[in-house]
All heavy atoms as an XYZ file, in Angstrom:
916
protein
N     120.046     86.137    106.865
C     119.503     87.469    106.766
C     118.964     87.943    108.109
O     119.173     89.088    108.471
C     118.399     87.487    105.725
C     118.753     88.237    104.517
S     117.408     88.217    103.346
C     117.503     86.563    102.772
N     118.248     87.058    108.767
C     117.667     87.429    110.043
C     118.715     87.814    111.074
O     118.470     88.645    111.936
N     119.918     87.233    110.970
C     120.971     87.554    111.937
C     121.594     88.919    111.683
O     122.069     89.555    112.615
C     122.073     86.490    111.896
C     121.611     85.161    112.445
C     122.730     84.138    112.478
N     123.241     83.908    111.116
C     124.532     83.826    110.807
N     125.450     83.931    111.726
N     124.897     83.600    109.576
N     121.624     89.382    110.436
C     122.325     90.635    110.143
C     121.399     91.843    110.029
O     121.870     92.970    110.071
C     123.186     90.509    108.865
C     124.254     89.444    109.058
C     122.331     90.200    107.653
N     120.114     91.612    109.876
C     119.176     92.738    109.832
C     118.982     93.314    111.228
O     118.875     92.572    112.196
C     117.808     92.281    109.312
C     117.588     92.213    107.824
C     116.205     91.638    107.535
C     117.755     93.552    107.166
N     118.942     94.625    111.319
C     118.636     95.216    112.622
C     117.135     95.131    112.866
O     116.357     94.923    111.935
C     119.125     96.657    112.693
C     118.402     97.585    111.750
C     118.938     98.980    111.894
N     118.341     99.785    110.837
C     118.787    100.936    110.463
N     119.850    101.445    111.030
N     118.191    101.605    109.506
N     116.729     95.321    114.104
C     115.318     95.275    114.472
C     114.539     96.271    113.604
O     114.922     97.428    113.499
C     115.149     95.611    115.956
C     113.721     95.546    116.398
N     113.062     94.354    116.568
C     112.827     96.519    116.679
C     111.821     94.601    116.942
N     111.653     95.906    117.026
N     113.480     95.814    112.955
C     112.678     96.661    112.079
C     113.200     96.720    110.656
O     112.580     97.340    109.795
N     114.360     96.087    110.393
C     114.917     96.065    109.041
C     114.049     95.261    108.089
O     113.314     94.366    108.506
N     114.140     95.581    106.809
C     113.319     94.929    105.783
C     114.238     94.201    104.796
O     115.256     94.738    104.376
C     112.488     95.977    105.002
C     111.603     96.796    105.936
C     111.678     95.332    103.888
C     110.465     96.024    106.545
N     113.849     92.995    104.436
C     114.548     92.273    103.368
C     113.562     92.025    102.221
O     112.362     91.870    102.450
C     115.115     90.945    103.877
O     114.081     90.046    104.191
N     114.088     92.013    101.013
C     113.283     91.720     99.825
C     114.121     90.808     98.938
O     115.159     91.207     98.425
C     112.924     93.010     99.084
C     112.032     92.791     97.880
C     111.677     94.128     97.248
C     110.766     93.975     96.062
N     110.447     95.270     95.447
N     113.666     89.561     98.808
C     114.426     88.540     98.098
C     113.570     87.941     96.993
O     112.425     87.569     97.228
C     114.883     87.426     99.081
C     115.698     86.372     98.367
C     115.644     88.021    100.253
N     114.144     87.839     95.803
C     113.435     87.190     94.699
C     113.724     85.696     94.764
O     114.882     85.286     94.858
C     113.895     87.752     93.353
C     113.170     87.149     92.180
C     113.678     87.685     90.841
O     114.685     88.367     90.786
N     112.980     87.363     89.787
N     112.659     84.885     94.720
C     112.801     83.436     94.810
C     112.017     82.761     93.686
O     110.973     83.254     93.260
C     112.269     82.937     96.158
C     113.010     83.482     97.374
S     114.687     82.872     97.549
C     114.397     81.156     97.943
N     112.526     81.617     93.247
C     111.857     80.827     92.216
C     110.734     80.013     92.859
O     110.945     79.326     93.857
C     112.852     79.904     91.535
N     109.537     80.090     92.279
C     108.358     79.407     92.810
C     108.131     78.101     92.062
O     108.051     78.083     90.826
C     107.137     80.329     92.682
C     105.853     79.664     93.026
N     104.727     79.834     92.271
C     105.509     78.812     94.019
C     103.743     79.122     92.788
N     104.200     78.495     93.838
N     107.981     77.028     92.798
C     107.811     75.694     92.214
C     106.506     75.539     91.442
O     106.422     74.745     90.519
C     107.889     74.633     93.309
N     105.485     76.301     91.793
C     104.173     76.124     91.178
C     103.922     76.957     89.937
O     102.865     76.850     89.338
N     104.884     77.783     89.542
C     104.703     78.595     88.336
C     104.543     77.729     87.100
O     105.027     76.591     87.058
N     103.886     78.271     86.079
C     103.632     77.482     84.873
C     104.931     77.031     84.204
O     105.137     75.852     83.948
C     102.769     78.279     83.896
C     101.351     78.575     84.364
C     100.619     79.425     83.336
C     100.600     77.279     84.606
N     105.811     77.977     83.927
C     107.077     77.609     83.279
C     107.979     76.841     84.242
O     108.688     75.916     83.824
C     107.788     78.836     82.744
C     109.113     78.511     82.063
C     109.370     79.395     80.874
N     110.687     79.177     80.320
C     110.993     78.214     79.442
N     110.056     77.389     79.004
N     112.216     78.081     78.994
N     107.949     77.192     85.502
C     108.764     76.485     86.493
C     108.390     75.007     86.557
O     109.263     74.140     86.650
C     108.580     77.118     87.880
O     109.016     78.443     87.885
N     107.106     74.726     86.506
C     106.645     73.333     86.520
C     107.145     72.601     85.283
O     107.627     71.464     85.376
C     105.109     73.276     86.597
O     104.696     73.934     87.802
C     104.600     71.848     86.592
N     107.077     73.262     84.131
C     107.579     72.661     82.891
C     109.076     72.347     83.018
O     109.517     71.245     82.697
C     107.316     73.596     81.713
C     108.065     73.224     80.470
C     107.701     72.110     79.724
C     109.162     73.969     80.048
C     108.403     71.745     78.590
C     109.867     73.633     78.925
C     109.494     72.511     78.203
O     110.199     72.161     77.081
N     109.859     73.305     83.499
C     111.311     73.125     83.626
C     111.625     71.975     84.590
O     112.461     71.116     84.305
C     111.979     74.422     84.135
C     111.812     75.562     83.132
C     113.449     74.199     84.490
C     112.528     75.397     81.831
N     110.962     71.956     85.731
C     111.238     70.935     86.749
C     110.873     69.532     86.294
O     111.446     68.551     86.781
C     110.499     71.240     88.050
C     111.049     72.384     88.827
C     110.350     72.616     90.160
N     108.894     72.694     90.086
C     108.061     71.719     90.406
N     108.500     70.577     90.845
N     106.763     71.878     90.305
N     109.910     69.409     85.387
C     109.464     68.080     84.971
C     110.152     67.595     83.693
O     109.895     66.478     83.255
C     107.934     68.056     84.771
O     107.566     69.062     83.826
C     107.218     68.303     86.089
N     111.032     68.425     83.130
C     111.769     67.995     81.937
C     112.788     66.927     82.301
O     113.340     66.923     83.396
C     112.512     69.171     81.294
C     111.637     70.064     80.527
C     112.350     71.081     79.681
N     113.760     71.242     79.963
C     114.437     72.351     79.738
N     113.840     73.397     79.254
N     115.727     72.427     79.999
N     113.050     66.068     81.346
C     114.057     65.022     81.556
C     115.427     65.681     81.759
O     115.779     66.637     81.087
C     114.102     64.099     80.343
C     115.048     62.953     80.521
C     115.012     61.989     79.399
N     114.724     62.672     78.132
C     114.566     62.049     76.992
N     114.645     60.760     76.939
N     114.306     62.717     75.895
N     116.169     65.182     82.724
C     117.514     65.676     82.977
C     117.613     66.793     84.003
O     118.707     67.180     84.385
N     116.471     67.326     84.461
C     116.528     68.425     85.428
C     117.237     67.996     86.711
O     118.111     68.697     87.223
C     115.125     68.950     85.763
C     115.121     69.895     86.941
C     115.584     71.198     86.791
C     114.707     69.485     88.200
C     115.619     72.061     87.875
C     114.734     70.346     89.286
C     115.188     71.635     89.118
O     115.232     72.483     90.182
N     116.896     66.844     87.230
C     117.472     66.359     88.488
C     118.983     66.171     88.347
O     119.730     66.406     89.283
C     116.805     65.032     88.925
C     115.336     65.275     89.248
C     117.513     64.402     90.108
C     115.085     66.211     90.403
N     119.439     65.790     87.181
C     120.863     65.513     86.970
C     121.640     66.735     86.493
O     122.781     66.604     86.071
C     121.027     64.377     85.938
C     120.362     63.094     86.398
O     120.398     62.829     87.611
O     119.812     62.377     85.549
N     121.046     67.929     86.574
C     121.713     69.108     86.020
C     122.744     69.730     86.960
O     123.279     70.787     86.674
C     120.681     70.144     85.572
O     119.838     70.507     86.628
N     123.038     69.088     88.069
C     124.150     69.512     88.910
C     123.775     70.432     90.051
O     122.620     70.761     90.275
N     124.811     70.864     90.757
C     124.609     71.669     91.958
C     124.165     73.089     91.656
O     123.683     73.790     92.546
C     125.895     71.703     92.834
C     126.247     70.311     93.324
C     127.051     72.323     92.078
N     124.323     73.547     90.420
C     123.964     74.920     90.088
C     122.557     75.063     89.503
O     122.183     76.136     89.062
C     124.987     75.527     89.128
C     126.331     75.694     89.765
C     127.388     74.877     89.416
C     126.525     76.646     90.743
C     128.626     75.025     90.012
C     127.759     76.809     91.359
C     128.807     75.989     90.987
N     121.776     73.990     89.526
C     120.415     74.093     89.011
C     119.571     74.970     89.945
O     119.872     75.084     91.141
C     119.771     72.728     88.824
C     119.350     72.057     90.101
C     118.642     70.732     89.805
N     118.152     70.144     91.013
C     118.826     69.260     91.743
N     120.013     68.849     91.360
N     118.313     68.777     92.850
N     118.546     75.564     89.407
C     117.659     76.432     90.192
C     116.891     75.577     91.183
O     116.382     74.506     90.849
C     116.678     77.189     89.260
C     115.646     77.967     90.061
C     117.446     78.109     88.329
N     116.793     76.058     92.412
C     115.976     75.398     93.428
C     114.641     76.122     93.487
O     114.601     77.318     93.736
C     116.621     75.488     94.813
C     117.932     74.801     95.088
C     118.285     73.636     94.228
N     119.438     72.894     94.724
C     120.655     73.018     94.227
N     120.899     73.862     93.258
N     121.634     72.273     94.704
N     113.581     75.402     93.231
C     112.233     75.980     93.223
C     111.565     75.705     94.571
O     111.670     74.601     95.098
C     111.408     75.374     92.089
C     111.928     75.736     90.719
C     112.860     74.937     90.074
C     111.491     76.884     90.081
C     113.347     75.271     88.813
C     111.963     77.227     88.826
C     112.897     76.421     88.201
O     113.375     76.765     86.975
N     110.872     76.701     95.106
C     110.254     76.609     96.425
C     108.742     76.701     96.340
O     108.225     77.553     95.621
C     110.721     77.783     97.284
C     112.135     77.727     97.709
C     113.236     77.890     96.921
C     112.614     77.522     99.026
N     114.367     77.804     97.673
C     114.006     77.583     98.975
C     111.987     77.308    100.242
C     114.801     77.421    100.101
C     112.770     77.148    101.363
C     114.159     77.199    101.287
N     108.026     75.893     97.123
C     106.578     76.084     97.272
C     106.317     77.363     98.083
O     107.127     77.749     98.926
C     106.108     74.855     98.039
C     107.252     73.909     98.083
C     108.491     74.679     97.791
N     105.194     78.000     97.853
C     104.861     79.247     98.544
C     104.831     79.069    100.058
O     105.353     79.915    100.806
C     103.518     79.795     98.047
C     103.479     80.223     96.581
C     102.072     80.657     96.200
C     104.483     81.312     96.283
N     104.225     77.999    100.535
C     104.151     77.772    101.985
C     105.541     77.643    102.605
O     105.786     78.137    103.707
C     103.324     76.527    102.309
C     101.839     76.740    102.091
O     101.416     77.917    102.049
O     101.117     75.739    101.973
N     106.447     76.973    101.914
C     107.803     76.813    102.436
C     108.510     78.164    102.519
O     109.230     78.437    103.488
C     108.591     75.847    101.564
N     108.308     79.027    101.522
C     108.907     80.363    101.566
C     108.394     81.151    102.764
O     109.178     81.769    103.493
C     108.611     81.121    100.274
C     109.347     80.636     99.030
C     108.794     81.321     97.784
C     110.833     80.872     99.169
N     107.079     81.117    102.959
C     106.490     81.826    104.104
C     107.068     81.309    105.422
O     107.426     82.077    106.316
C     104.977     81.660    104.115
C     104.245     82.589    103.205
C     102.730     82.507    103.438
N     102.032     83.033    102.297
C     101.543     82.321    101.286
N     101.655     81.007    101.299
N     100.930     82.894    100.287
N     107.145     79.997    105.551
C     107.621     79.386    106.791
C     109.093     79.686    107.059
O     109.459     80.083    108.169
C     107.396     77.867    106.773
C     105.937     77.502    106.825
O     105.105     78.282    107.290
N     105.609     76.327    106.328
N     109.944     79.507    106.064
C     111.382     79.695    106.261
C     111.710     81.150    106.569
O     112.451     81.447    107.510
C     112.170     79.196    105.026
C     113.610     79.659    105.059
C     112.104     77.681    104.952
N     111.163     82.071    105.775
C     111.455     83.485    106.018
C     110.777     83.972    107.294
O     111.340     84.782    108.025
C     111.052     84.333    104.810
C     112.070     84.292    103.706
C     112.093     83.261    102.792
C     113.022     85.296    103.582
C     113.034     83.216    101.780
C     113.966     85.269    102.577
C     113.982     84.219    101.664
N     109.587     83.486    107.565
C     108.898     83.867    108.789
C     109.655     83.422    110.025
O     109.770     84.156    111.005
N     110.199     82.224    109.976
C     110.938     81.691    111.121
C     112.298     82.360    111.294
O     112.728     82.638    112.407
C     111.128     80.176    110.935
C     111.922     79.514    112.025
C     112.094     78.031    111.741
C     112.995     77.397    112.787
N     113.322     76.022    112.436
N     112.998     82.620    110.188
C     114.377     83.097    110.262
C     114.552     84.605    110.172
O     115.609     85.116    110.534
C     115.218     82.422    109.189
C     115.343     80.939    109.441
O     115.888     80.527    110.448
N     114.794     80.141    108.550
N     113.555     85.310    109.678
C     113.655     86.776    109.571
C     112.553     87.427    110.383
O     112.806     88.186    111.315
C     113.596     87.252    108.101
C     113.731     88.764    108.031
C     114.673     86.582    107.257
N     111.317     87.156    110.019
C     110.182     87.754    110.698
C     108.957     87.685    109.810
O     108.959     87.005    108.776
N     107.900     88.387    110.175
C     106.668     88.356    109.377
C     106.967     88.645    107.906
O     107.679     89.598    107.590
C     105.811     89.458    109.998
C     106.354     89.634    111.377
C     107.809     89.301    111.310
N     106.439     87.811    107.028
C     106.767     87.898    105.606
C     105.510     87.900    104.753
O     104.501     87.314    105.104
C     107.641     86.708    105.204
O     108.820     86.667    105.970
N     105.615     88.562    103.620
C     104.539     88.514    102.626
C     105.153     88.215    101.271
O     106.325     88.520    101.022
C     103.727     89.799    102.606
C     104.473     91.022    102.190
C     103.603     92.280    102.377
N     104.392     93.449    102.093
C     104.296     94.186    100.992
N     103.406     93.880    100.066
N     105.069     95.236    100.812
N     104.377     87.596    100.414
C     104.832     87.221     99.082
C     104.177     88.119     98.043
O     102.975     88.376     98.107
C     104.505     85.760     98.797
C     105.056     84.741     99.796
C     104.628     83.346     99.397
C     106.555     84.833     99.889
N     104.978     88.566     97.087
C     104.494     89.422     96.004
C     104.891     88.768     94.685
O     106.071     88.450     94.486
C     105.137     90.823     96.089
C     104.834     91.462     97.436
C     104.666     91.699     94.942
C     105.649     92.722     97.693
N     103.947     88.538     93.779
C     104.320     87.939     92.491
C     105.273     88.857     91.727
O     105.075     90.063     91.696
C     102.995     87.777     91.757
C     101.997     88.569     92.500
C     102.531     88.838     93.855
N     106.329     88.287     91.140
C     107.335     89.080     90.439
C     107.273     88.866     88.934
O     107.287     89.814     88.174
C     108.716     88.713     91.003
C     109.931     89.547     90.649
C     109.804     90.447     89.485
O     108.953     90.234     88.704
O     110.510     91.402     89.303
N     107.251     87.603     88.505
C     107.252     87.334     87.065
C     106.405     86.101     86.750
O     106.387     85.140     87.506
C     108.679     87.132     86.560
N     105.736     86.167     85.624
C     104.936     85.056     85.120
C     105.537     84.630     83.772
O     105.869     85.482     82.958
C     103.484     85.489     84.906
C     102.741     85.797     86.173
C     102.866     87.034     86.786
C     101.928     84.846     86.758
C     102.180     87.328     87.952
C     101.239     85.127     87.940
C     101.365     86.371     88.535
N     105.693     83.322     83.569
C     106.207     82.843     82.291
C     107.717     82.695     82.243
O     108.282     82.406     81.199
N     108.386     82.883     83.347
C     109.840     82.753     83.410
C     110.387     83.483     84.622
O     109.694     84.272     85.251
N     111.661     83.223     84.929
C     112.257     83.821     86.122
C     112.790     85.231     85.878
O     112.758     86.063     86.749
C     113.394     82.946     86.645
C     112.993     81.582     87.171
C     114.212     80.812     87.632
C     111.988     81.722     88.288
N     113.308     85.498     84.729
C     113.992     86.770     84.506
C     113.242     87.754     83.637
O     113.857     88.543     82.916
N     111.932     87.745     83.669
C     111.141     88.621     82.798
C     110.874     89.954     83.493
O     109.790     90.210     83.997
C     109.826     87.936     82.423
C     109.985     86.644     81.632
C     108.640     85.976     81.418
C     110.657     86.909     80.300
N     111.877     90.810     83.523
C     111.786     92.084     84.228
C     111.611     93.238     83.246
O     112.285     93.279     82.213
C     113.042     92.298     85.072
C     113.356     91.165     86.054
C     114.668     91.432     86.759
C     112.231     91.011     87.049
N     110.732     94.171     83.560
C     110.482     95.279     82.631
C     111.723     96.125     82.363
O     111.851     96.712     81.284
C     109.387     96.098     83.313
C     109.315     95.617     84.714
C     109.903     94.251     84.745
N     112.669     96.161     83.295
C     113.891     96.929     83.096
C     114.731     96.388     81.943
O     115.586     97.093     81.404
C     114.757     96.908     84.367
C     114.090     97.452     85.612
C     113.243     96.408     86.327
O     113.623     95.223     86.409
O     112.157     96.791     86.804
N     114.518     95.122     81.567
C     115.314     94.480     80.526
C     114.696     94.582     79.138
O     115.273     94.077     78.177
C     115.521     93.008     80.874
C     116.329     92.823     82.146
O     117.097     93.742     82.491
O     116.179     91.768     82.781
N     113.548     95.226     79.014
C     112.857     95.300     77.724
C     113.755     95.791     76.604
O     113.751     95.243     75.509
C     111.631     96.208     77.809
C     110.408     95.559     78.364
C     109.231     96.524     78.306
N     108.666     96.589     76.970
C     107.712     95.804     76.511
N     107.197     94.899     77.296
N     107.263     95.927     75.295
N     114.522     96.841     76.846
C     115.323     97.449     75.777
C     116.442     96.532     75.298
O     116.963     96.717     74.208
C     115.875     98.794     76.212
C     116.743     98.778     77.423
C     117.116    100.193     77.833
C     117.766    100.178     79.206
N     117.871    101.466     79.773
N     116.802     95.517     76.078
C     117.865     94.595     75.698
C     117.329     93.277     75.151
O     118.104     92.449     74.702
C     118.753     94.289     76.913
C     119.287     95.506     77.590
C     118.842     95.857     78.845
C     120.218     96.319     76.963
C     119.331     96.973     79.484
C     120.712     97.449     77.588
C     120.267     97.778     78.846
N     116.034     93.081     75.222
C     115.431     91.780     74.938
C     115.011     91.644     73.473
O     114.775     92.632     72.773
C     114.214     91.574     75.839
N     114.898     90.398     73.029
C     114.392     90.102     71.685
C     112.902     90.428     71.630
O     112.260     90.660     72.657
C     114.599     88.612     71.375
O     113.778     87.821     72.219
N     112.355     90.408     70.451
C     110.924     90.699     70.272
C     110.063     89.699     71.059
O     109.110     90.083     71.718
C     110.558     90.650     68.786
C     109.116     91.012     68.513
C     108.809     91.050     67.046
N     109.517     92.206     66.487
C     109.794     92.360     65.208
N     109.437     91.445     64.339
N     110.431     93.415     64.782
N     110.434     88.428     70.992
C     109.688     87.394     71.715
C     109.760     87.650     73.227
O     108.746     87.565     73.924
C     110.262     86.013     71.384
C     109.596     84.876     72.125
C     110.267     83.554     71.781
C     109.701     82.432     72.625
N     110.394     81.170     72.387
N     110.952     87.963     73.717
C     111.109     88.219     75.151
C     110.341     89.472     75.571
O     109.771     89.509     76.661
C     112.584     88.351     75.502
N     110.303     90.498     74.717
C     109.530     91.708     75.043
C     108.048     91.378     75.167
O     107.363     91.906     76.049
C     109.764     92.797     73.993
C     111.096     93.481     74.144
C     111.185     94.750     73.323
N     110.939     94.570     71.904
C     111.878     94.362     70.982
N     113.138     94.320     71.325
N     111.550     94.215     69.725
N     107.554     90.509     74.299
C     106.157     90.075     74.387
C     105.913     89.346     75.711
O     104.925     89.624     76.403
C     105.803     89.171     73.208
C     104.413     88.527     73.247
C     103.343     89.607     73.146
C     104.269     87.523     72.145
N     106.821     88.447     76.076
C     106.670     87.712     77.337
C     106.750     88.655     78.543
O     106.003     88.484     79.509
C     107.741     86.626     77.449
C     107.583     85.449     76.492
C     108.790     84.522     76.585
C     106.304     84.689     76.786
N     107.622     89.643     78.480
C     107.723     90.625     79.564
C     106.408     91.388     79.689
O     105.903     91.606     80.789
C     108.910     91.584     79.336
C     110.234     90.835     79.523
C     108.830     92.792     80.273
C     111.465     91.615     79.070
N     105.841     91.775     78.558
C     104.553     92.481     78.570
C     103.452     91.628     79.172
O     102.663     92.102     79.997
N     103.384     90.362     78.768
C     102.373     89.451     79.323
C     102.583     89.250     80.821
O     101.625     89.212     81.593
C     102.411     88.103     78.606
C     101.839     88.085     77.188
C     102.125     86.745     76.522
C     100.358     88.371     77.221
N     103.832     89.143     81.226
C     104.134     88.993     82.641
C     103.638     90.211     83.423
O     103.065     90.069     84.503
C     105.648     88.813     82.842
O     105.970     88.738     84.210
N     103.821     91.405     82.866
C     103.377     92.620     83.541
C     101.852     92.677     83.640
O     101.303     93.153     84.630
C     103.918     93.858     82.819
C     105.416     94.019     82.942
C     105.849     94.071     84.394
O     105.441     94.937     85.146
N     106.676     93.114     84.794
N     101.163     92.182     82.609
C      99.695     92.132     82.647
C      99.237     91.214     83.780
O      98.361     91.569     84.574
C      99.125     91.661     81.286
C      97.651     91.313     81.399
C      99.357     92.725     80.211
N      99.853     90.021     83.874
C      99.478     89.097     84.941
C      99.834     89.654     86.315
O      99.103     89.453     87.285
C     100.127     87.724     84.737
C      99.383     86.865     83.776
C      99.813     86.732     82.466
C      98.241     86.189     84.165
C      99.122     85.941     81.564
C      97.542     85.391     83.280
C      97.979     85.273     81.971
N     100.948     90.360     86.391
C     101.348     90.969     87.666
C     100.308     92.007     88.111
O      99.921     92.053     89.269
C     102.719     91.628     87.484
C     103.418     91.970     88.732
C     104.830     92.405     88.393
C     105.513     93.022     89.570
N     106.873     93.457     89.258
N      99.824     92.811     87.165
C      98.785     93.801     87.482
C      97.481     93.105     87.864
O      96.806     93.513     88.819
C      98.576     94.736     86.290
N      97.115     92.059     87.139
C      95.894     91.308     87.458
C      95.971     90.679     88.847
O      94.961     90.572     89.548
C      95.652     90.205     86.429
C      95.053     90.621     85.099
C      95.055     89.441     84.134
C      93.650     91.163     85.293
N      97.175     90.286     89.257
C      97.313     89.620     90.553
C      97.013     90.569     91.715
O      96.749     90.115     92.819
C      98.709     89.017     90.705
O      99.678     90.026     90.848
N      97.029     91.871     91.457
C      96.680     92.823     92.523
C      95.197     92.743     92.866
O      94.806     92.965     94.006
C      97.049     94.245     92.102
C      98.541     94.465     92.063
C      98.884     95.919     91.743
N     100.290     96.014     91.432
C     100.776     96.351     90.252
N      99.970     96.673     89.259
N     102.071     96.390     90.064
N      94.360     92.432     91.870
C      92.923     92.303     92.117
C      92.485     90.847     92.225
O      91.395     90.566     92.693
C      92.094     93.038     91.028
C      92.304     94.528     91.105
C      92.387     92.512     89.653
N      93.348     89.937     91.790
C      93.094     88.496     91.884
C      94.300     87.843     92.571
O      95.154     87.256     91.901
C      92.887     87.912     90.484
C      91.702     88.497     89.743
S      91.635     87.963     88.014
C      91.403     86.212     88.191
N      94.395     87.960     93.890
C      95.581     87.486     94.608
C      95.926     86.013     94.374
O      97.085     85.628     94.488
C      95.243     87.725     96.082
C      94.125     88.695     96.083
C      93.402     88.540     94.789
N      94.939     85.205     94.029
C      95.189     83.785     93.792
C      96.113     83.509     92.620
O      96.672     82.423     92.510
N      96.300     84.494     91.747
C      97.198     84.314     90.604
C      98.640     84.089     91.025
O      99.447     83.596     90.238
C      97.123     85.519     89.659
C      95.933     85.573     88.720
C      95.972     86.835     87.872
C      95.903     84.357     87.807
N      98.972     84.432     92.258
C     100.350     84.221     92.722
C     100.743     82.756     92.594
O     101.914     82.433     92.419
C     100.556     84.728     94.162
C     102.050     84.813     94.475
C      99.805     83.865     95.160
C     102.384     85.522     95.755
N      99.770     81.854     92.639
C     100.048     80.419     92.509
C     100.627     80.060     91.147
O     101.210     78.989     90.980
C      98.786     79.606     92.762
C      98.329     79.666     94.197
C      97.175     78.716     94.445
N      96.412     79.120     95.602
C      95.280     79.811     95.556
N      94.740     80.146     94.404
N      94.664     80.148     96.661
N     100.442     80.953     90.147
C     100.969     80.703     88.803
C     102.251     81.469     88.515
O     102.848     81.319     87.453
C      99.915     81.079     87.754
C      98.578     80.350     87.855
C      97.622     80.858     86.797
C      98.780     78.850     87.724
N     102.687     82.317     89.450
C     103.892     83.122     89.242
C     105.132     82.226     89.271
O     105.237     81.316     90.089
C     104.004     84.195     90.315
N     106.072     82.501     88.379
C     107.312     81.725     88.348
C     108.345     82.248     89.339
O     109.202     81.503     89.788
C     107.890     81.717     86.932
C     107.056     80.865     86.020
O     107.081     79.645     86.177
O     106.347     81.427     85.164
N     108.268     83.521     89.654
C     109.135     84.040     90.709
C     108.334     85.009     91.564
O     107.400     85.658     91.091
C     110.390     84.707     90.144
O     110.088     85.891     89.467
N     108.707     85.051     92.830
C     108.027     85.914     93.793
C     109.073     86.667     94.604
O     110.217     86.219     94.742
C     107.114     85.104     94.743
C     105.997     84.423     93.998
C     107.902     84.103     95.560
N     108.664     87.822     95.111
C     109.471     88.521     96.099
C     108.970     88.101     97.472
O     107.768     88.068     97.711
C     109.338     90.037     95.972
C     110.135     90.644     94.841
C     109.537     91.530     93.963
C     111.492     90.370     94.682
C     110.254     92.108     92.941
C     112.216     90.939     93.656
C     111.601     91.815     92.782
O     112.317     92.381     91.783
N     109.897     87.807     98.372
C     109.566     87.559     99.763
C     110.027     88.797    100.525
O     111.225     89.085    100.574
C     110.257     86.306    100.325
C     109.815     86.042    101.754
C     110.003     85.096     99.446
N     109.070     89.553    101.046
C     109.384     90.769    101.784
C     109.163     90.468    103.258
O     108.062     90.096    103.663
C     108.481     91.948    101.324
C     108.816     93.211    102.090
C     108.641     92.163     99.824
N     110.229     90.612    104.036
C     110.199     90.257    105.447
C     110.644     91.430    106.310
O     111.517     92.184    105.917
C     111.113     89.070    105.733
O     110.828     87.985    104.880
N     110.054     91.532    107.494
C     110.446     92.549    108.468
C     111.069     91.853    109.668
O     110.487     90.928    110.229
C     109.242     93.357    108.905
N     112.264     92.293    110.045
C     112.937     91.705    111.215
C     112.162     92.044    112.476
O     111.806     93.187    112.696
C     114.354     92.278    111.296
C     115.114     91.908    112.542
C     115.518     90.468    112.543
C     116.368     90.201    113.798
N     116.908     88.915    113.806
N     111.875     91.050    113.285
C     111.148     91.250    114.542
C     112.038     91.884    115.570
O     113.193     91.706    115.655
C     110.688     89.927    115.141
C     109.950     89.024    114.268
C     109.554     87.796    115.084
N     110.435     86.704    114.785
C     110.079     85.659    114.047
N     108.896     85.588    113.546
N     110.904     84.681    113.808
């Protein structure tokens, strides 16, 4: 990304966070390691900051979803009742994280927003 962005360009990438509540559950389940090359790679927050900072430019992390990777409000109309509840809870935690930044440590996915130097 850093090679193709022009100076001052912005990237926004959704990444799976290793410390999220559901992410931790998934990673510690039996068979996760043996699930093949297409398994989700979960990243610690510090590693995301370092990799994007080094390869793109100054980066900030924004919590995206709590309780799962794909809990996006745009999908509410297609989701089951249970998934709609989880999407709603995720949105509540996302709003709370604006006043309690430490909640990002529990997010299952984050946006990494970087500016090309």
